NUFI-889283 format. One line per 4 residues: their letters; for each residue x, y, z of C-alpha. Coordinates in steps of 0.2 Angstrom, whole numbers. Example, Ala and Ser with C-alpha at 12.3 -4.5 7.8 and 13.67 -1.06 7.14 Angstrom:
2
AS) 62 -22 39  68 -5 36
This chain:
623
MRAL) 60 -115 76  74 -127 76  74 -131 57  74 -113 53
AVLL) 87 -108 65  98 -122 59  96 -116 40  100 -98 44
AAAS) 115 -102 54  121 -112 39  117 -99 27  124 -85 36
VSAG) 139 -75 30  150 -62 37  141 -46 32  153 -33 25
WPSD) 139 -20 24  125 -16 36  112 -24 37  95 -30 40
PPFW) 82 -24 27  68 -15 37  54 -25 31  50 -44 25
PKYP) 58 -53 16  75 -56 22  91 -63 13  101 -73 23
TRNV) 115 -77 11  115 -59 3  126 -44 9  112 -31 9
QVLD) 117 -12 12  103 -2 18  107 15 11  95 24 23
GEWS) 104 39 31  112 56 25  114 58 6  120 74 -3
FGFA) 106 84 -10  101 98 -22  85 105 -28  81 115 -44
ENVI) 66 122 -54  63 122 -73  76 107 -75  77 100 -92
IENV) 80 81 -85  88 75 -102  101 88 -99  107 83 -81
DPTD) 124 77 -80  125 64 -66  143 67 -62  140 86 -58
TSLT) 144 86 -40  138 105 -40  120 98 -42  120 91 -24
PNTT) 128 104 -13  118 102 3  113 86 13  96 77 17
TVPS) 90 61 25  83 47 16  70 42 17  61 59 16
VFDN) 51 70 5  57 86 -2  41 95 -4  33 95 13
AMPG) 24 111 19  11 115 31  -8 113 26  -13 128 15
VQGR) 5 130 9  11 124 -7  26 112 -6  40 116 -18
RGTA) 39 109 -36  54 104 -47  68 93 -47  79 85 -32
FYRT) 96 78 -34  102 64 -23  119 57 -22  127 44 -11
TIQP) 140 31 -11  139 11 -10  153 1 -2  163 -12 -13
FNAP) 156 -29 -14  165 -43 -4  167 -51 -21  169 -38 -34
TSKG) 161 -49 -48  146 -53 -38  130 -50 -46  121 -33 -39
SVSF) 105 -25 -39  97 -10 -31  79 -8 -25  69 8 -21
AACG) 54 4 -9  47 21 -15  53 36 -26  42 48 -35
FYCK) 34 56 -44  47 52 -57  64 43 -53  79 42 -63
VWLD) 94 32 -58  113 32 -62  128 22 -56  146 29 -58
GVLL) 138 40 -72  130 25 -80  110 26 -82  103 11 -74
GDHT) 85 17 -79  69 27 -74  53 23 -66  37 31 -73
SGGY) 23 20 -64  21 29 -49  30 36 -33  23 23 -22
SQFW) 29 5 -28  45 -3 -27  56 -7 -40  73 -14 -45
FDLP) 87 -11 -57  101 -23 -59  120 -15 -57  133 -16 -70
STNS) 147 -27 -63  165 -20 -60  183 -26 -55  186 -11 -44
DKPR) 186 -11 -26  183 6 -23  166 13 -17  153 18 -31
TLFV) 142 33 -34  124 32 -35  115 47 -42  95 48 -42
VSDN) 84 62 -49  67 64 -42  54 75 -51  37 81 -44
RFNQ) 30 91 -60  14 84 -66  17 76 -83  8 64 -94
TRTP) 25 57 -101  35 55 -84  21 54 -72  5 46 -81
VYTG) -4 39 -66  -4 55 -57  -22 58 -63  -28 68 -48
GDFW) -34 64 -30  -40 74 -15  -23 74 -6  -6 81 -7
HFAG) 5 70 -18  23 70 -9  39 67 -18  57 61 -16
ISRS) 65 45 -11  52 42 2  55 24 8  71 13 10
VMVH) 85 11 -3  95 -6 -2  110 -13 -13  109 -31 -14
EIPE) 126 -41 -17  120 -58 -23  131 -73 -22  137 -79 -40
SEVY) 126 -95 -44  118 -102 -58  101 -98 -50  96 -84 -39
FQRV) 80 -77 -32  68 -62 -36  55 -67 -25  44 -82 -17
EIHP) 25 -80 -17  15 -92 -6  -3 -92 -8  -14 -103 4
VDVE) -27 -114 -3  -36 -119 13  -34 -118 32  -27 -136 33
GTVN) -9 -132 26  -11 -133 8  -2 -118 -3  2 -113 -21
ITVV) 20 -107 -22  26 -96 -36  45 -94 -37  51 -80 -47
LQKA) 70 -82 -53  82 -68 -58  94 -80 -65  91 -97 -71
VSND) 88 -107 -88  71 -108 -95  64 -125 -98  77 -131 -84
TVCL) 72 -140 -69  76 -130 -52  75 -141 -36  70 -132 -21
GFAF) 71 -134 -2  59 -127 12  64 -125 30  49 -119 40
STSV) 48 -113 57  46 -130 66  51 -143 52  60 -146 35
GRPV) 47 -146 21  45 -159 6  60 -154 -7  52 -151 -25
CATV) 59 -150 -42  49 -139 -54  51 -133 -72  57 -115 -75
DDSL) 47 -106 -89  51 -94 -102  48 -80 -89  60 -88 -76
VAKI) 45 -94 -66  43 -110 -57  26 -115 -50  22 -128 -36
NLYD) 3 -131 -35  -5 -139 -20  11 -140 -9  7 -148 8
LPCK) 15 -139 22  24 -150 35  10 -145 49  -4 -152 38
ESKS) 0 -171 42  1 -167 60  -15 -155 60  -4 -143 68
CAVW) -4 -128 56  -7 -111 66  -19 -101 56  -19 -82 53
SFEQ) -35 -74 60  -39 -56 67  -39 -64 85  -23 -73 82
PNLT) -13 -67 68  -1 -82 67  13 -80 55  23 -94 47
EVVV) 42 -91 42  50 -101 28  68 -100 20  68 -106 2
TAQG) 84 -112 -6  88 -119 -23  100 -135 -26  116 -128 -32
SKDS) 112 -110 -28  121 -99 -13  106 -88 -14  90 -90 -2
IHTR) 75 -80 3  68 -79 22  49 -74 20  34 -76 30
FGIR) 15 -79 27  -1 -83 35  -12 -98 33  -28 -90 29
VISR) -42 -90 16  -53 -77 10  -69 -82 2  -88 -77 -2
ERGT) -100 -86 6  -119 -85 5  -127 -77 20  -146 -75 25
DATR) -150 -61 12  -133 -58 3  -118 -63 -1  -105 -61 12
LALN) -86 -59 15  -79 -74 24  -61 -76 33  -56 -95 36
GKIT) -75 -100 31  -83 -89 44  -94 -74 38  -87 -59 47
KLKG) -91 -41 47  -76 -29 42  -76 -13 52  -63 0 48
YNRH) -56 17 40  -48 24 26  -29 29 30  -17 40 20
TMYP) 2 37 23  4 56 29  11 65 44  14 83 47
DTGL) 33 81 50  38 67 38  24 69 23  24 51 15
ALTM) 40 46 23  34 41 39  45 34 53  43 16 60
EEHQ) 37 26 76  24 35 67  17 20 59  16 11 76
ADMK) 7 26 84  -6 25 71  -9 6 73  -11 9 92
LLKE) -25 21 88  -33 10 75  -32 -4 88  -40 7 101
LGVN) -55 11 88  -59 -7 86  -54 -8 68  -50 -24 59
VVRG) -48 -17 41  -39 -2 33  -40 4 15  -23 9 10
AHYP) -28 26 1  -25 28 -13  -8 20 -18  3 5 -14
QDQR) 8 3 4  24 4 14  28 -13 17  33 -9 35
WLDL) 15 -5 38  10 -21 30  21 -30 41  12 -21 56
CDEN) -5 -26 49  1 -44 47  6 -45 65  -10 -36 73
GIAM) -23 -46 63  -29 -31 53  -35 -33 35  -29 -21 21
WEEC) -36 -16 5  -21 -11 -7  -23 -1 -22  -14 7 -36
LGPG) -12 26 -37  -24 32 -50  -38 42 -41  -50 52 -52
VGAG) -45 41 -68  -55 47 -84  -61 38 -99  -47 47 -109
DIAN) -33 40 -97  -40 22 -100  -39 26 -119  -22 31 -118
KWFM) -10 16 -120  5 24 -110  -7 27 -95  -12 9 -95
DNQL) 4 1 -98  10 10 -83  -4 5 -73  -2 -13 -77
QQVS) 17 -11 -73  12 -2 -55  0 -16 -52  13 -29 -54
EMMA) 25 -20 -44  12 -18 -30  8 -37 -30  26 -42 -31
ASSN) 30 -33 -15  15 -37 -6  11 -54 -11  15 -64 6
HPSV) 6 -51 17  -9 -61 25  -16 -44 30  -20 -39 11
FFWG) -36 -46 7  -41 -35 -8  -33 -28 -23  -39 -11 -30
FFNE) -38 1 -44  -46 16 -51  -54 26 -36  -69 35 -42
GPSS) -64 30 -60  -76 31 -76  -86 15 -72  -102 23 -80
DKTA) -93 22 -97  -94 5 -106  -78 8 -116  -68 10 -100
CENG) -76 -5 -93  -69 -16 -108  -52 -6 -110  -49 -3 -92
YKVM) -58 -12 -78  -58 -28 -86  -40 -26 -90  -35 -22 -74
ADKI) -45 -35 -66  -40 -50 -78  -21 -45 -74  -23 -46 -55
HSLD) -32 -62 -57  -19 -69 -67  -6 -65 -53  -17 -70 -38
SSRL) -33 -79 -38  -32 -80 -19  -38 -63 -15  -53 -52 -21
VTWA) -53 -38 -34  -63 -21 -32  -62 -3 -33  -71 11 -24
DNKA) -84 16 -35  -94 33 -35  -107 29 -49  -117 18 -37
NKSV) -130 9 -47  -126 18 -63  -110 8 -63  -108 -2 -79
CLEH) -92 -11 -75  -97 -21 -58  -96 -39 -68  -77 -36 -66
ADLV) -77 -35 -47  -77 -48 -35  -83 -36 -22  -94 -21 -25
SFNH) -88 -6 -16  -96 11 -16  -91 29 -11  -104 41 -5
YPGW) -107 55 8  -125 56 12  -130 70 23  -112 78 19
YTSG) -112 82 0  -131 79 0  -145 86 10  -155 76 24
GPEA) -142 77 37  -139 61 48  -157 55 42  -151 53 25
CAPY) -138 39 29  -148 24 33  -161 25 18  -146 28 6
WNFQ) -134 14 11  -149 1 14  -155 5 -4  -138 2 -11
ANWV) -135 -14 -1  -151 -21 -6  -148 -15 -24  -131 -25 -25
ATNH) -140 -41 -17  -152 -41 -31  -143 -36 -46  -126 -44 -41
PTKP) -130 -59 -29  -114 -67 -30  -104 -51 -24  -102 -45 -7
FMIS) -106 -26 -4  -94 -14 5  -95 4 9  -78 10 4
ETGA) -79 28 8  -92 39 18  -92 51 32  -92 71 36
GGVY) -80 85 40  -77 91 57  -64 104 61  -54 99 77
EWAH) -54 117 85  -73 117 83  -76 105 97  -89 116 106
NASS) -105 124 98  -122 125 105  -130 115 90  -123 104 78
VRWS) -118 114 63  -108 109 47  -90 108 51  -92 106 70
QGYQ) -87 91 78  -104 86 84  -112 88 66  -97 76 60
NDIV) -100 64 74  -119 63 70  -117 59 52  -103 46 55
QADV) -113 39 70  -127 36 58  -116 28 44  -108 16 56
IVAL) -124 10 63  -133 6 47  -117 -3 41  -116 -14 58
NNSQ) -135 -17 58  -137 -22 39  -133 -40 36  -132 -36 17
ISSL) -117 -24 20  -100 -34 22  -88 -19 27  -86 -2 31
TLWQ) -72 9 29  -74 27 36  -67 40 27  -55 43 36
FMDI) -43 39 50  -34 57 50  -36 74 43  -24 76 28
KANT) -16 89 18  -26 95 3  -20 94 -15  -12 107 -25
KDTA) -28 115 -32  -37 116 -14  -21 122 -7  -21 137 -19
KCPQ) -40 140 -14  -39 137 4  -24 145 13  -18 139 30
CDYL) -29 145 45  -23 158 58  -13 147 70  -12 153 88
PGVT) 6 158 92  17 147 102  4 133 103  11 115 99
PPTC) 4 105 90  -2 120 79  -19 125 83  -31 136 73
GYID) -37 152 81  -48 156 65  -52 145 50  -63 149 35
VNCG) -75 136 34  -83 144 18  -68 136 8  -70 119 2
RPGG) -54 112 11  -54 125 26  -35 128 31  -30 118 15
ENHK) -35 102 24  -48 88 22  -56 88 39  -64 70 38
GSVD) -52 62 50  -58 55 67  -41 62 73  -34 78 66
FWRR) -18 79 56  -7 79 73  -17 63 79  -28 73 92
KKQV) -44 64 95  -61 72 90  -77 68 98  -82 56 83
FNTV) -67 45 89  -74 38 104  -92 37 96  -85 24 83
ASLY) -73 15 95  -89 11 106  -99 6 90  -85 -4 83
HSQE) -80 -14 100  -99 -16 103  -106 -34 103  -124 -28 101
FGL) -124 -28 81  -125 -44 72  -115 -50 57
């Protein structure tokens, strides 16, 4: 670590602000103010956003904590819907003429931002992806006022990517807000992406700059964990991007590169600098390669050249007390449970992920599927240029934030979309896949398809992924699982022989309180256990199935429509965590929840938890 430590020591400045960003990357030569904490706050219904005066302090008479959501409520209870107002101050820059920017790790549904009454911009591409605004310069040494509007009304103009989904969409400033003071220089960074080419230590590096001269040359320095890398000069293109292909890490020559794997998730740190610039970025990545390899009877997923079976869950970012704005302790508790289950893959349903969660996956050797918000997309959405523009913006934001996470194996979009419509293939699926491939060729593109062998868009996927719930939404009980999944796996192997096959969703519902019953009837934990056990066994036994992500890790709050139809259960008085004394299982989402979790909303284990853990940890199944 000596080379890295020396560079960081030389780069450090006296910080006028708190503090260290809560996730990677870090910025050694910037003053970064993390604005998490108490903000002034207000809420109103039926607001005309165009008429909002950002200087009107009467809009924010109360206080709230950022990050948080403003529409949290118990399952079966509608959260409030309308417009939230947030106000805080940022401290003066150490050098008033310094370049400044503000980043929102997530703000939704729709977000609009002002500084000192001057509009910085708005964000329409979903409340889960990170976005940035430049700050206007000032010569003042006084604190400045940041004012934010967050609106959670469904609206095709302001919230075009909110197309549905079987979950409650939380709203507010739900992840960290940071202000960056960037040292005045001829060149400064937006981000650095490092994509491994092989496990020996060759990488492709993309440096995205916020300030530079196009067609000029930028000379870059790299200080890695154990040694200083070879400096490289590269041409800056018209988009202020400099690319360095086939760069050899210092560890390659000595054959000492520490590879990232499930068993040993080694991470490599690097500080990147530019000649003549006072700016720098401290990031980390993993040396690992994801590939498709031919197995005995199908194309399979491989990590670092070794065919492997991925076993895991879908996971929503949702918690009873905090909604979407999970604390780090809540993320860590979920990670502990997933490790107990024997998981090595998680699908981040159904939106861009919290960077702190991805950091945990990097450190714990968990593969991730990260996808854009857009569940239930229809052909009409894809035909809408504004929708597609925002989807492309969202995927760019997601990938920009997550590109250095070795845990991210798959980029996804359009959960259960119109994949049986040929027009949607060309105008939607192909456009999204091409965009992703143009930004990152080191990972695989997929989507969770519920049209199975009737899908006509699969040529645009690198990995074929199907959602289906045999025995739950179909007849036949647990005995329906193996025939269905064996058929689909063989169909993919026959008709798309170069593509691995993944079960992206399957499972059954089980009400936590219904743990004891003479027979395994629908909605009981016993029935859920039987269905899920059958799903897992077929996935682990079938060598044509590369991956399984069960639906789902924990129970979740249902969407607006189902919350209206399915009110909360009758909770037992004085019992914590909340426990149903009576629940109507004749409703589609009993108690206003999706009950397909292996733990309930409060993370209490169901019968199926130990069943899955035993199977996932078992060594008796082949690859």
